C-alpha positions as CSV (number, residue, x, y, z in Angstrom):
1,M,31.8,106.3,-2.1
2,A,29.1,108.4,-0.5
3,I,29.8,111.6,-2.3
4,V,29.1,111.8,-6.0
5,V,30.5,114.5,-8.2
6,R,27.8,116.1,-10.6
7,L,30.3,118.4,-12.4
8,D,29.6,116.8,-15.9
9,R,26.0,117.6,-15.6
10,V,26.6,121.3,-14.6
11,L,29.0,121.7,-17.5
12,V,26.5,120.3,-20.0
13,E,23.7,122.7,-18.5
14,R,26.2,125.7,-18.6
15,R,27.5,124.7,-22.2
16,I,31.1,125.0,-20.9
17,R,33.8,122.6,-22.1
18,S,36.2,120.9,-19.7
19,R,39.1,122.7,-21.4
20,E,37.7,126.1,-20.6
21,L,37.0,125.1,-16.9
22,A,40.5,123.7,-16.5
23,A,42.1,126.9,-17.8
24,H,39.9,129.1,-15.5
25,V,40.6,126.8,-12.5
26,R,44.2,126.6,-13.3
27,I,44.3,122.8,-13.3
28,T,45.3,120.4,-15.9
29,E,42.5,118.8,-18.0
30,S,43.8,115.4,-16.6
31,N,43.2,116.5,-13.0
32,L,39.8,117.9,-14.0
33,S,38.9,114.5,-15.4
34,L,39.9,112.8,-12.2
35,L,37.8,115.2,-10.3
36,K,34.7,114.8,-12.7
37,S,35.1,110.9,-12.3
38,G,35.2,111.1,-8.6
39,H,38.7,109.7,-8.5
40,V,40.2,112.3,-5.9
41,R,40.4,112.2,-2.3
42,G,39.9,115.9,-1.8
43,V,39.3,119.3,-3.2
44,R,40.8,122.5,-2.3
45,F,38.2,125.3,-1.4
46,E,40.2,127.6,-3.7
47,T,39.6,125.1,-6.6
48,L,36.0,124.7,-5.7
49,S,35.5,128.5,-5.6
50,R,37.0,128.9,-9.0
51,I,34.7,126.1,-10.4
52,C,31.7,127.7,-8.8
53,E,32.7,131.2,-10.0
54,L,32.8,130.0,-13.7
55,L,29.9,127.8,-13.5
56,E,27.8,130.3,-11.4
57,C,26.7,127.7,-9.2
58,Q,26.9,126.5,-5.5
59,P,29.1,123.7,-4.3
60,A,26.0,121.7,-3.6
61,D,25.2,121.8,-7.2
62,L,28.4,119.8,-7.8
63,L,28.5,117.5,-5.0
64,E,25.8,115.2,-3.6
65,Y,25.8,112.9,-0.7
66,V,24.5,109.5,-1.4
67,P,24.6,106.9,1.4
68,D,26.2,103.6,0.7
69,A,24.0,100.5,0.6
70,N,25.9,99.2,3.9
71,E,24.9,102.3,5.9
């Protein structure tokens, strides 16, 4: 996968628990866990906006493009 999710890192930096973020974003903790692990095929802009709102960050702080070795 070329997109790496850095949400865990930002949560630690902001000292915010996953439970608090899930409640703010209005998603289940299990869905947030899937997002943090990168096991989702997409993220709604509304969800991304709510995450950035609470964490006071930009989408680029959460997502990083890393080229695959085959590219």
